[in-house]
N, CA, C and O atoms as a MOPAC input file, in Angstrom:
PM7 MOZYME 1SCF
protein

 N    195.43000 1   105.68500 1   -35.52400 1
 C    194.66800 1   105.15200 1   -34.40100 1
 C    194.61600 1   103.62900 1   -34.54600 1
 O    194.23600 1   103.13900 1   -35.60900 1
 N    194.98900 1   102.86000 1   -33.50600 1
 C    195.00900 1   101.40900 1   -33.61600 1
 C    193.59200 1   100.85400 1   -33.69200 1
 O    192.65800 1   101.39100 1   -33.09600 1
 N    193.46100 1    99.77700 1   -34.43500 1
 C    192.15900 1    99.12600 1   -34.56100 1
 C    191.85400 1    98.34500 1   -33.29100 1
 O    192.75900 1    97.80600 1   -32.65400 1
 N    190.59500 1    98.28600 1   -32.93000 1
 C    190.20500 1    97.53000 1   -31.74800 1
 C    190.37700 1    96.04500 1   -32.02300 1
 O    190.07700 1    95.56600 1   -33.11700 1
 N    190.86000 1    95.32700 1   -31.02700 1
 C    190.98700 1    93.88100 1   -31.20900 1
 C    189.61200 1    93.25100 1   -31.02200 1
 O    188.72800 1    93.82600 1   -30.38600 1
 N    189.45600 1    92.08100 1   -31.57700 1
 C    188.17800 1    91.38000 1   -31.50800 1
 C    188.14500 1    90.46700 1   -30.29100 1
 O    189.17800 1    89.99900 1   -29.81400 1
 N    186.95500 1    90.23000 1   -29.81000 1
 C    186.73800 1    89.35200 1   -28.66500 1
 C    187.27100 1    87.95500 1   -28.99100 1
 O    187.04400 1    87.44000 1   -30.08600 1
 N    187.97500 1    87.35100 1   -28.04200 1
 C    188.57500 1    86.03100 1   -28.25000 1
 C    187.63100 1    84.89400 1   -27.87000 1
 O    187.99600 1    83.72600 1   -28.01000 1
 N    186.42300 1    85.21000 1   -27.39200 1
 C    185.47200 1    84.17500 1   -26.98200 1
 C    185.09000 1    83.31200 1   -28.17900 1
 O    184.84400 1    83.81700 1   -29.27500 1
 N    185.04400 1    81.98600 1   -27.94400 1
 C    184.63200 1    81.05200 1   -28.99900 1
 C    183.31200 1    80.39800 1   -28.60200 1
 O    183.14800 1    79.90800 1   -27.48500 1
 N    182.39000 1    80.40600 1   -29.53800 1
 C    181.08800 1    79.77800 1   -29.32700 1
 C    181.23500 1    78.26300 1   -29.38100 1
 O    182.30100 1    77.73700 1   -29.70200 1
 N    180.14000 1    77.57000 1   -29.05900 1
 C    180.15900 1    76.10400 1   -29.08000 1
 C    180.53200 1    75.55000 1   -30.44800 1
 O    181.14100 1    74.48500 1   -30.54200 1
 N    180.17000 1    76.26500 1   -31.50800 1
 C    180.48200 1    75.78200 1   -32.86200 1
 C    181.88700 1    76.16500 1   -33.31300 1
 O    182.28100 1    75.86600 1   -34.44000 1
 N    182.65400 1    76.83300 1   -32.42400 1
 C    184.03500 1    77.18300 1   -32.72800 1
 C    184.23100 1    78.56100 1   -33.33800 1
 O    185.36900 1    79.00500 1   -33.48900 1
 N    183.14900 1    79.25000 1   -33.69300 1
 C    183.28900 1    80.58600 1   -34.28300 1
 C    183.54100 1    81.61300 1   -33.18900 1
 O    183.12300 1    81.44400 1   -32.04400 1
 N    184.22900 1    82.67300 1   -33.56700 1
 C    184.52100 1    83.74500 1   -32.61400 1
 C    183.33600 1    84.68300 1   -32.47400 1
 O    182.47300 1    84.75600 1   -33.34800 1
 N    183.31200 1    85.39200 1   -31.36700 1
 C    182.24400 1    86.34800 1   -31.06700 1
 C    182.17000 1    87.44200 1   -32.13000 1
 O    181.09600 1    87.68000 1   -32.68300 1
 N    183.25900 1    88.09700 1   -32.42200 1
 C    183.26600 1    89.13700 1   -33.44400 1
 C    183.07400 1    90.53900 1   -32.93200 1
 O    183.32500 1    91.49700 1   -33.66400 1
 N    182.63600 1    90.69600 1   -31.69200 1
 C    182.48300 1    92.04700 1   -31.12500 1
 C    183.86000 1    92.59400 1   -30.77100 1
 O    184.81800 1    91.83300 1   -30.63500 1
 N    183.95800 1    93.89300 1   -30.62500 1
 C    185.22100 1    94.50500 1   -30.21000 1
 C    185.51200 1    94.14500 1   -28.76000 1
 O    184.62400 1    94.18100 1   -27.90800 1
 N    186.76300 1    93.79900 1   -28.49200 1
 C    187.18700 1    93.52000 1   -27.11900 1
 C    187.27200 1    94.83300 1   -26.34900 1
 O    187.43400 1    95.90400 1   -26.93400 1
 N    187.16200 1    94.73100 1   -25.04300 1
 C    187.31800 1    95.90400 1   -24.19400 1
 C    188.76700 1    96.37100 1   -24.25900 1
 O    189.67700 1    95.58100 1   -24.51100 1
 N    188.96300 1    97.63000 1   -24.03400 1
 C    190.30800 1    98.20100 1   -24.07100 1
 C    191.20400 1    97.48400 1   -23.06200 1
 O    190.88100 1    97.42600 1   -21.87500 1
 N    192.31700 1    96.94300 1   -23.52500 1
 C    193.27300 1    96.25600 1   -22.67000 1
 C    192.86500 1    94.85900 1   -22.25400 1
 O    193.51300 1    94.25900 1   -21.39600 1
 N    191.78200 1    94.31600 1   -22.85600 1
 C    191.31500 1    92.96900 1   -22.49400 1
 C    191.12600 1    92.14300 1   -23.75400 1
 O    191.13600 1    92.67000 1   -24.86600 1
 N    190.95300 1    90.84500 1   -23.56500 1
 C    190.77400 1    89.94100 1   -24.70300 1
 C    189.30400 1    89.65400 1   -25.00400 1
 O    188.98100 1    89.09300 1   -26.05100 1
 N    188.41400 1    90.03800 1   -24.08600 1
 C    186.99200 1    89.72000 1   -24.24600 1
 C    186.14300 1    90.98900 1   -24.32700 1
 O    186.51400 1    92.04100 1   -23.80700 1
 N    185.00100 1    90.86100 1   -24.99100 1
 C    184.04400 1    91.97300 1   -25.04700 1
 C    183.28200 1    92.03300 1   -23.71800 1
 O    183.44500 1    91.15200 1   -22.87400 1
 N    182.46300 1    93.05200 1   -23.53000 1
 C    181.71600 1    93.20000 1   -22.27700 1
 C    180.72400 1    92.06400 1   -22.06500 1
 O    180.37800 1    91.75400 1   -20.92500 1
 N    180.26400 1    91.44300 1   -23.13600 1
 C    179.27000 1    90.37600 1   -23.01500 1
 C    179.88400 1    89.07200 1   -22.52900 1
 O    179.19400 1    88.25600 1   -21.91600 1
 N    181.16200 1    88.86400 1   -22.79300 1
 C    181.80800 1    87.60700 1   -22.43500 1
 C    182.81200 1    87.74000 1   -21.29700 1
 O    183.44400 1    86.75200 1   -20.92200 1
 N    182.97100 1    88.91300 1   -20.74900 1
 C    183.88600 1    89.14200 1   -19.63400 1
 C    183.24000 1    88.60400 1   -18.35600 1
 O    182.20900 1    89.12500 1   -17.93000 1
 N    183.82400 1    87.57300 1   -17.73300 1
 C    183.23400 1    87.00900 1   -16.51100 1
 C    183.09000 1    88.05000 1   -15.39900 1
 O    182.18100 1    87.94500 1   -14.57600 1
 N    183.96400 1    89.04400 1   -15.36200 1
 C    183.87700 1    90.07700 1   -14.32200 1
 C    182.63200 1    90.93600 1   -14.49500 1
 O    182.19600 1    91.58700 1   -13.54600 1
 N    182.05900 1    90.94800 1   -15.68200 1
 C    180.87500 1    91.78200 1   -15.93400 1
 C    179.60600 1    90.94900 1   -16.08200 1
 O    178.55000 1    91.48000 1   -16.42600 1
 N    179.70600 1    89.64400 1   -15.82400 1
 C    178.56700 1    88.74500 1   -16.02600 1
 C    177.38500 1    89.10100 1   -15.12600 1
 O    176.24200 1    89.12700 1   -15.58300 1
 N    177.66100 1    89.38100 1   -13.83000 1
 C    176.57200 1    89.69300 1   -12.90200 1
 C    175.84700 1    90.96900 1   -13.31900 1
 O    174.61800 1    91.03400 1   -13.28500 1
 N    176.61300 1    91.97600 1   -13.70900 1
 C    175.99600 1    93.23500 1   -14.13700 1
 C    175.17400 1    93.01900 1   -15.41100 1
 O    174.10400 1    93.60900 1   -15.56400 1
 N    175.66300 1    92.18600 1   -16.31700 1
 C    174.92500 1    91.89700 1   -17.54900 1
 C    173.62100 1    91.17900 1   -17.27900 1
 O    172.59300 1    91.49800 1   -17.87600 1
 N    173.66100 1    90.18800 1   -16.36000 1
 C    172.41900 1    89.46900 1   -16.00600 1
 C    171.40500 1    90.42300 1   -15.38500 1
 O    170.21400 1    90.37000 1   -15.69100 1
 N    171.90200 1    91.30500 1   -14.49800 1
 C    171.02300 1    92.27300 1   -13.84500 1
 C    170.39300 1    93.21700 1   -14.87900 1
 O    169.19900 1    93.50800 1   -14.80700 1
 N    171.17800 1    93.68400 1   -15.81900 1
 C    170.66300 1    94.59000 1   -16.85800 1
 C    169.64400 1    93.88600 1   -17.74000 1
 O    168.61800 1    94.46800 1   -18.09600 1
 N    169.92500 1    92.62300 1   -18.09900 1
 C    168.96200 1    91.88900 1   -18.93600 1
 C    167.66000 1    91.64700 1   -18.18500 1
 O    166.57700 1    91.74100 1   -18.76200 1
 N    167.76900 1    91.33200 1   -16.89200 1
 C    166.56600 1    91.10300 1   -16.10000 1
 C    165.74300 1    92.38800 1   -16.01000 1
 O    164.52600 1    92.35600 1   -16.19800 1
 N    166.39300 1    93.51200 1   -15.72700 1
 C    165.67300 1    94.78800 1   -15.65000 1
 C    165.07200 1    95.16100 1   -17.00100 1
 O    163.95900 1    95.68200 1   -17.06700 1
 N    165.79700 1    94.89900 1   -18.05800 1
 C    165.26500 1    95.17400 1   -19.38600 1
 C    164.01700 1    94.37200 1   -19.66300 1
 O    163.05400 1    94.88600 1   -20.23100 1
 N    164.02900 1    93.10400 1   -19.26100 1
 C    162.84800 1    92.25300 1   -19.43900 1
 C    161.68100 1    92.72600 1   -18.60300 1
 O    160.53400 1    92.69600 1   -19.04900 1
 N    161.97400 1    93.16500 1   -17.38600 1
 C    160.90600 1    93.66800 1   -16.51900 1
 C    160.30000 1    94.92500 1   -17.12400 1
 O    159.07800 1    95.05000 1   -17.20200 1
 N    161.14300 1    95.85300 1   -17.55100 1
 C    160.63700 1    97.09900 1   -18.13400 1
 C    159.85400 1    96.83400 1   -19.40200 1
 O    158.83500 1    97.47800 1   -19.65000 1
 N    160.31900 1    95.89000 1   -20.20700 1
 C    159.64700 1    95.60100 1   -21.46500 1
 C    158.30200 1    94.93900 1   -21.23100 1
 O    157.38000 1    95.11600 1   -22.02700 1
 N    158.17300 1    94.17100 1   -20.13700 1
 C    156.93300 1    93.44400 1   -19.89900 1
 C    155.85300 1    94.31100 1   -19.25600 1
 O    154.69600 1    93.89900 1   -19.17600 1
 N    156.22000 1    95.49700 1   -18.80100 1
 C    155.20300 1    96.38700 1   -18.23200 1
 C    154.32300 1    96.92300 1   -19.34900 1
 O    154.80800 1    97.29800 1   -20.41600 1
 N    153.03100 1    96.95200 1   -19.08600 1
 C    152.11500 1    97.51200 1   -20.06900 1
 C    152.26000 1    99.01700 1   -20.15200 1
 O    152.73300 1    99.66100 1   -19.21500 1
 N    151.85600 1    99.56200 1   -21.26100 1
 C    151.90600 1   101.01600 1   -21.44300 1
 C    150.90300 1   101.66600 1   -20.49700 1
 O    149.81700 1   101.13200 1   -20.27400 1
 N    151.26700 1   102.81000 1   -19.94500 1
 C    150.36600 1   103.56700 1   -19.09400 1
 C    149.37600 1   104.28600 1   -20.00100 1
 O    149.74600 1   105.15300 1   -20.79300 1
 N    148.13200 1   103.90900 1   -19.86800 1
 C    147.09900 1   104.50500 1   -20.71400 1
 C    146.03300 1   105.14500 1   -19.83300 1
 O    145.95000 1   104.87400 1   -18.63500 1
 N    145.23800 1   105.98100 1   -20.43500 1
 C    144.18600 1   106.66400 1   -19.69100 1
 C    143.02900 1   105.70800 1   -19.42800 1
 O    142.82500 1   104.76300 1   -20.19000 1
 N    142.27100 1   105.94200 1   -18.36300 1
 C    141.11100 1   105.09200 1   -18.07200 1
 C    140.08500 1   105.14900 1   -19.21300 1
 O    139.99600 1   106.14400 1   -19.93300 1
 N    139.32000 1   104.07400 1   -19.36100 1
 C    138.31900 1   104.00900 1   -20.43100 1
 C    137.28600 1   105.12200 1   -20.32900 1
 O    136.73800 1   105.55100 1   -21.34400 1
 N    137.01400 1   105.59600 1   -19.11600 1
 C    136.00000 1   106.64900 1   -18.94800 1
 C    136.51600 1   108.04600 1   -19.28100 1
 O    135.77700 1   109.02200 1   -19.14600 1
 N    137.76000 1   108.15800 1   -19.70800 1
 C    138.29400 1   109.45500 1   -20.11800 1
 C    137.47000 1   109.95700 1   -21.30800 1
 O    137.34000 1   109.25200 1   -22.30900 1
 N    136.91500 1   111.16500 1   -21.20600 1
 C    136.06500 1   111.64800 1   -22.30100 1
 C    136.88500 1   111.93100 1   -23.56800 1
 O    138.05800 1   112.29900 1   -23.50800 1
 N    136.23000 1   111.74700 1   -24.69900 1
 C    136.85600 1   112.05900 1   -25.98000 1
 C    136.95300 1   113.57700 1   -26.14300 1
 O    136.10100 1   114.32200 1   -25.65900 1
 N    137.98500 1   114.01200 1   -26.81900 1
 C    138.10300 1   115.42400 1   -27.18900 1
 C    137.44900 1   115.60100 1   -28.55300 1
 O    137.57000 1   114.71600 1   -29.40100 1
 N    136.75700 1   116.72100 1   -28.79400 1
 C    136.05000 1   116.88800 1   -30.06300 1
 C    136.98100 1   116.95600 1   -31.27700 1
 O    136.66500 1   116.38600 1   -32.32200 1
 N    138.10700 1   117.63300 1   -31.16000 1
 C    139.09900 1   117.72900 1   -32.23200 1
 C    138.51800 1   118.23400 1   -33.55700 1
 O    138.81600 1   117.69000 1   -34.62000 1
 N    137.68700 1   119.27500 1   -33.48200 1
 C    137.06600 1   119.84100 1   -34.68700 1
 C    137.87500 1   120.96500 1   -35.30200 1
 O    137.66200 1   121.32500 1   -36.45900 1
 N    138.81700 1   121.53100 1   -34.52500 1
 C    139.60400 1   122.65600 1   -35.04600 1
 C    140.99000 1   122.63800 1   -34.40400 1
 O    141.28100 1   121.81300 1   -33.53800 1
 N    141.83200 1   123.56200 1   -34.84500 1
 C    143.21200 1   123.57500 1   -34.35800 1
 C    143.29000 1   123.86700 1   -32.86000 1
 O    144.19800 1   123.39200 1   -32.17900 1
 N    142.35200 1   124.63600 1   -32.35700 1
 C    142.35100 1   124.92400 1   -30.91900 1
 C    142.06200 1   123.64900 1   -30.12100 1
 O    142.69700 1   123.40700 1   -29.09500 1
 N    141.11000 1   122.83500 1   -30.58400 1
 C    140.81300 1   121.56400 1   -29.90800 1
 C    142.04800 1   120.65800 1   -29.90700 1
 O    142.34400 1   120.00900 1   -28.90300 1
 N    142.76100 1   120.61800 1   -31.02600 1
 C    143.96200 1   119.78100 1   -31.12400 1
 C    145.03900 1   120.30900 1   -30.18600 1
 O    145.74700 1   119.52700 1   -29.55100 1
 N    145.16500 1   121.61900 1   -30.09500 1
 C    146.14200 1   122.21800 1   -29.17500 1
 C    145.83500 1   121.85900 1   -27.72600 1
 O    146.74400 1   121.58900 1   -26.94100 1
 N    144.55300 1   121.85700 1   -27.37700 1
 C    144.14900 1   121.49200 1   -26.01800 1
 C    144.53200 1   120.02900 1   -25.75000 1
 O    145.07800 1   119.71000 1   -24.69300 1
 N    144.24500 1   119.15100 1   -26.70600 1
 C    144.60100 1   117.73100 1   -26.55900 1
 C    146.10200 1   117.56600 1   -26.35800 1
 O    146.53000 1   116.82000 1   -25.47700 1
 N    146.90000 1   118.24900 1   -27.16100 1
 C    148.35400 1   118.12700 1   -27.04300 1
 C    148.83900 1   118.64600 1   -25.69100 1
 O    149.71700 1   118.04500 1   -25.07300 1
 N    148.27900 1   119.74400 1   -25.24000 1
 C    148.64300 1   120.28300 1   -23.92700 1
 C    148.30000 1   119.30800 1   -22.80600 1
 O    149.09900 1   119.09200 1   -21.89400 1
 N    147.10500 1   118.71900 1   -22.87800 1
 C    146.69800 1   117.73200 1   -21.87000 1
 C    147.63000 1   116.52200 1   -21.90000 1
 O    148.04800 1   116.02400 1   -20.85500 1
 N    147.94800 1   116.05700 1   -23.10500 1
 C    148.80600 1   114.87900 1   -23.24500 1
 C    150.19900 1   115.14600 1   -22.68100 1
 O    150.77000 1   114.29100 1   -22.00500 1
 N    150.73700 1   116.31300 1   -22.95200 1
 C    152.05800 1   116.67000 1   -22.41500 1
 C    152.03100 1   116.61700 1   -20.89200 1
 O    152.93000 1   116.04900 1   -20.27200 1
 N    151.01400 1   117.19800 1   -20.29600 1
 C    150.92800 1   117.21000 1   -18.83500 1
 C    150.70500 1   115.80300 1   -18.27100 1
 O    151.22700 1   115.47700 1   -17.20500 1
 N    149.93500 1   114.96900 1   -18.97400 1
 C    149.71800 1   113.59600 1   -18.51600 1
 C    151.01600 1   112.78300 1   -18.56400 1
 O    151.26300 1   111.95900 1   -17.68400 1
 N    151.83400 1   113.01000 1   -19.57700 1
 C    153.13400 1   112.34000 1   -19.63500 1
 C    153.99000 1   112.80500 1   -18.46500 1
 O    154.63000 1   111.99000 1   -17.80200 1
 N    154.00400 1   114.09500 1   -18.21200 1
 C    154.81800 1   114.64000 1   -17.11700 1
 C    154.39100 1   114.08400 1   -15.76900 1
 O    155.22900 1   113.90300 1   -14.88600 1
 N    153.08700 1   113.80500 1   -15.59100 1
 C    152.59500 1   113.25200 1   -14.32600 1
 C    152.67600 1   111.72900 1   -14.28800 1
 O    152.36200 1   111.12500 1   -13.26200 1
 N    153.08700 1   111.10300 1   -15.37400 1
 C    153.16200 1   109.64300 1   -15.41100 1
 C    151.82500 1   108.96900 1   -15.66500 1
 O    151.69100 1   107.76500 1   -15.44900 1
 N    150.83100 1   109.72800 1   -16.12200 1
 C    149.50400 1   109.16400 1   -16.39200 1
 C    149.39500 1   108.59900 1   -17.80700 1
 O    148.46000 1   107.85700 1   -18.10600 1
 N    150.33500 1   108.94100 1   -18.67000 1
 C    150.28500 1   108.52000 1   -20.06700 1
 C    151.68600 1   108.10500 1   -20.49400 1
 O    152.65400 1   108.83700 1   -20.29200 1
 N    151.77700 1   106.92600 1   -21.08400 1
 C    153.06100 1   106.41400 1   -21.54400 1
 C    153.59100 1   107.29700 1   -22.66900 1
 O    152.83000 1   107.66700 1   -23.56400 1
 N    154.87000 1   107.63900 1   -22.64500 1
 C    155.43000 1   108.47400 1   -23.71100 1
 C    155.22500 1   107.88300 1   -25.11100 1
 O    155.08900 1   108.63000 1   -26.08000 1
 N    155.20100 1   106.56300 1   -25.22200 1
 C    154.96400 1   105.95400 1   -26.54400 1
 C    153.55300 1   106.25500 1   -27.03200 1
 O    153.33900 1   106.51500 1   -28.21600 1
 N    152.59600 1   106.21800 1   -26.11500 1
 C    151.21500 1   106.55000 1   -26.46800 1
 C    151.14100 1   108.03200 1   -26.84600 1
 O    150.47800 1   108.40100 1   -27.81600 1
 N    151.82200 1   108.87000 1   -26.07500 1
 C    151.82500 1   110.30400 1   -26.36700 1
 C    152.47600 1   110.58400 1   -27.72300 1
 O    152.03200 1   111.47800 1   -28.44300 1
 N    153.51200 1   109.83900 1   -28.07900 1
 C    154.12400 1   109.99900 1   -29.40400 1
 C    153.12000 1   109.68900 1   -30.50000 1
 O    153.05300 1   110.39500 1   -31.50700 1
 N    152.34000 1   108.63400 1   -30.30300 1
 C    151.31200 1   108.28900 1   -31.29100 1
 C    150.26200 1   109.39700 1   -31.37300 1
 O    149.82300 1   109.76000 1   -32.46400 1
 N    149.86200 1   109.93000 1   -30.22300 1
 C    148.88200 1   111.03000 1   -30.19900 1
 C    149.44400 1   112.22700 1   -30.95600 1
 O    148.74300 1   112.84400 1   -31.75900 1
 N    150.71000 1   112.55600 1   -30.70000 1
 C    151.33600 1   113.69300 1   -31.37900 1
 C    151.39700 1   113.50200 1   -32.88000 1
 O    151.12800 1   114.43200 1   -33.64000 1
 N    151.75200 1   112.29100 1   -33.31400 1
 C    151.82400 1   111.99500 1   -34.74100 1
 C    150.44400 1   112.12000 1   -35.38600 1
 O    150.29000 1   112.76000 1   -36.42600 1
 N    149.44900 1   111.50500 1   -34.75900 1
 C    148.08700 1   111.57400 1   -35.30500 1
 C    147.55600 1   113.00700 1   -35.27800 1
 O    146.83500 1   113.41900 1   -36.18700 1
 N    147.90500 1   113.76000 1   -34.24900 1
 C    147.47300 1   115.15900 1   -34.16900 1
 C    148.06700 1   115.96600 1   -35.31800 1
 O    147.40200 1   116.85000 1   -35.85800 1
 N    149.31100 1   115.67400 1   -35.70000 1
 C    149.91300 1   116.42100 1   -36.81300 1
 C    149.19700 1   116.10100 1   -38.12700 1
 O    149.01300 1   116.98100 1   -38.96800 1
 N    148.79900 1   114.85500 1   -38.29800 1
 C    148.02900 1   114.49500 1   -39.49900 1
 C    146.66800 1   115.19200 1   -39.47600 1
 O    146.21800 1   115.72200 1   -40.49200 1
 N    146.02600 1   115.18600 1   -38.32400 1
 C    144.71900 1   115.83600 1   -38.19500 1
 C    144.82400 1   117.34100 1   -38.44000 1
 O    143.95700 1   117.92400 1   -39.09200 1
 N    145.87100 1   117.96900 1   -37.92700 1
 C    146.05600 1   119.40500 1   -38.17400 1
 C    146.19100 1   119.68400 1   -39.67100 1
 O    145.63500 1   120.65900 1   -40.17700 1
 N    146.91900 1   118.84000 1   -40.36300 1
 C    147.04300 1   118.99600 1   -41.81600 1
 C    145.69200 1   118.89600 1   -42.50000 1
 O    145.37900 1   119.68300 1   -43.39300 1
 N    144.88800 1   117.91700 1   -42.07400 1
 C    143.55200 1   117.74900 1   -42.66200 1
 C    142.65200 1   118.93700 1   -42.33300 1
 O    141.89500 1   119.40400 1   -43.18400 1
 N    142.73900 1   119.42300 1   -41.09300 1
 C    141.91800 1   120.57200 1   -40.70100 1
 C    142.29900 1   121.82100 1   -41.49400 1
 O    141.43900 1   122.64600 1   -41.80500 1
 N    143.54600 1   121.95900 1   -41.81100 1
 C    143.99200 1   123.11900 1   -42.58700 1
 C    143.65500 1   122.94700 1   -44.06300 1
 O    143.42900 1   123.93500 1   -44.76200 1
 N    143.61900 1   121.73200 1   -44.53700 1
 C    143.33600 1   121.45500 1   -45.95200 1
 C    141.86500 1   121.72600 1   -46.28300 1
 O    141.55000 1   122.21700 1   -47.36700 1
 N    140.97100 1   121.40400 1   -45.34800 1
 C    139.54000 1   121.56600 1   -45.59900 1
 C    139.15000 1   122.96900 1   -46.02500 1
 O    138.53200 1   123.12000 1   -47.07800 1
 N    139.48200 1   124.01000 1   -45.25600 1
 C    139.13200 1   125.38100 1   -45.65300 1
 C    139.76300 1   125.80000 1   -46.98300 1
 O    139.15800 1   126.55000 1   -47.74800 1
 N    140.98000 1   125.31400 1   -47.25800 1
 C    141.61600 1   125.63000 1   -48.54300 1
 C    140.81100 1   125.06900 1   -49.70500 1
 O    140.61200 1   125.74400 1   -50.71600 1
 N    140.35100 1   123.83600 1   -49.55700 1
 C    139.56400 1   123.21400 1   -50.61900 1
 C    138.23900 1   123.94900 1   -50.81600 1
 O    137.78600 1   124.13200 1   -51.94600 1
 N    137.61900 1   124.36900 1   -49.70600 1
 C    136.36200 1   125.11800 1   -49.80400 1
 C    136.57300 1   126.44000 1   -50.53800 1
 O    135.76700 1   126.80900 1   -51.39200 1
 N    137.63700 1   127.14600 1   -50.21700 1
 C    137.93200 1   128.41500 1   -50.89000 1
 C    138.18500 1   128.18900 1   -52.37500 1
 O    137.72400 1   128.96400 1   -53.21300 1
 N    138.90500 1   127.14400 1   -52.69400 1
 C    139.18700 1   126.82600 1   -54.09000 1
 C    137.89800 1   126.52200 1   -54.84600 1
 O    137.72200 1   126.97700 1   -55.97600 1
 N    137.00300 1   125.76300 1   -54.23900 1
 C    135.72400 1   125.45200 1   -54.88900 1
 C    134.90600 1   126.71700 1   -55.11900 1
 O    134.28700 1   126.86800 1   -56.17200 1
 N    134.89400 1   127.63800 1   -54.13600 1
 C    134.15800 1   128.89100 1   -54.30300 1
 C    134.76500 1   129.72800 1   -55.42800 1
 O    134.03900 1   130.32800 1   -56.22000 1
 N    136.09300 1   129.76700 1   -55.49800 1
 C    136.75500 1   130.51100 1   -56.57500 1
 C    136.42800 1   129.91200 1   -57.94000 1
 O    136.12800 1   130.63200 1   -58.89300 1
 N    136.49200 1   128.58900 1   -58.01700 1
 C    136.18200 1   127.93000 1   -59.28600 1
 C    134.73800 1   128.18800 1   -59.68800 1
 O    134.45100 1   128.42500 1   -60.86200 1
 N    133.82500 1   128.14200 1   -58.71800 1
 C    132.42000 1   128.40400 1   -59.01800 1
 C    132.23300 1   129.84200 1   -59.49100 1
 O    131.46700 1   130.09300 1   -60.42100 1
 N    132.91500 1   130.77100 1   -58.86800 1
 C    132.83200 1   132.17500 1   -59.26600 1
 C    133.37000 1   132.36900 1   -60.67200 1
 O    132.76000 1   133.08700 1   -61.46500 1
 N    134.48200 1   131.75600 1   -61.00000 1
 C    135.07200 1   131.86800 1   -62.33100 1
 C    134.16000 1   131.25000 1   -63.39100 1
 O    134.03500 1   131.78700 1   -64.49100 1
 N    133.52600 1   130.13000 1   -63.06500 1
 C    132.60000 1   129.50200 1   -64.00400 1
 C    131.40400 1   130.39300 1   -64.26500 1
 O    130.92200 1   130.44700 1   -65.39600 1
 N    130.89800 1   131.10600 1   -63.23600 1
 C    129.76800 1   132.00800 1   -63.41000 1
 C    130.15100 1   133.16700 1   -64.32000 1
 O    129.33600 1   133.59800 1   -65.13500 1
 N    131.35900 1   133.67400 1   -64.20400 1
 C    131.78900 1   134.79700 1   -65.01200 1
 C    132.01100 1   134.38200 1   -66.46800 1
 O    131.90300 1   135.22200 1   -67.36100 1
 N    132.31500 1   133.11900 1   -66.72600 1
 C    132.53300 1   132.65700 1   -68.09800 1
 C    131.21800 1   132.51900 1   -68.86200 1
 O    131.19800 1   132.61500 1   -70.08900 1
 N    130.15600 1   132.30200 1   -68.16000 1
 C    128.84900 1   132.08500 1   -68.81400 1
 C    128.23800 1   133.30800 1   -69.35200 1
 O    127.14700 1   133.25500 1   -69.92100 1

């Protein structure tokens, strides 16, 4: 398989671009004058999308209790539906999902520790 040729564009300091040239051309997509308008449009749209704030819930949204796995499941279900309706930014929902997984681990760990303490207490009573 032939190696891709490198872009022939030279910067102001004389160094070459270094990106792979387009198939059958001497320039990469970034330096091809025929693609300049499309590149400017894409960069502008990228800047616009990046400058938009994350879609977050209103401040008056009530807190979920999150005391057990069922509460966490309800939160995750609500968050999924809010993302689907465009009410919650997917990045925010990803953070909620990550934190929910940590909380689920903690909720599951608590009862285990309690059972272990009861077992240890029972064993100590039998040793006496």
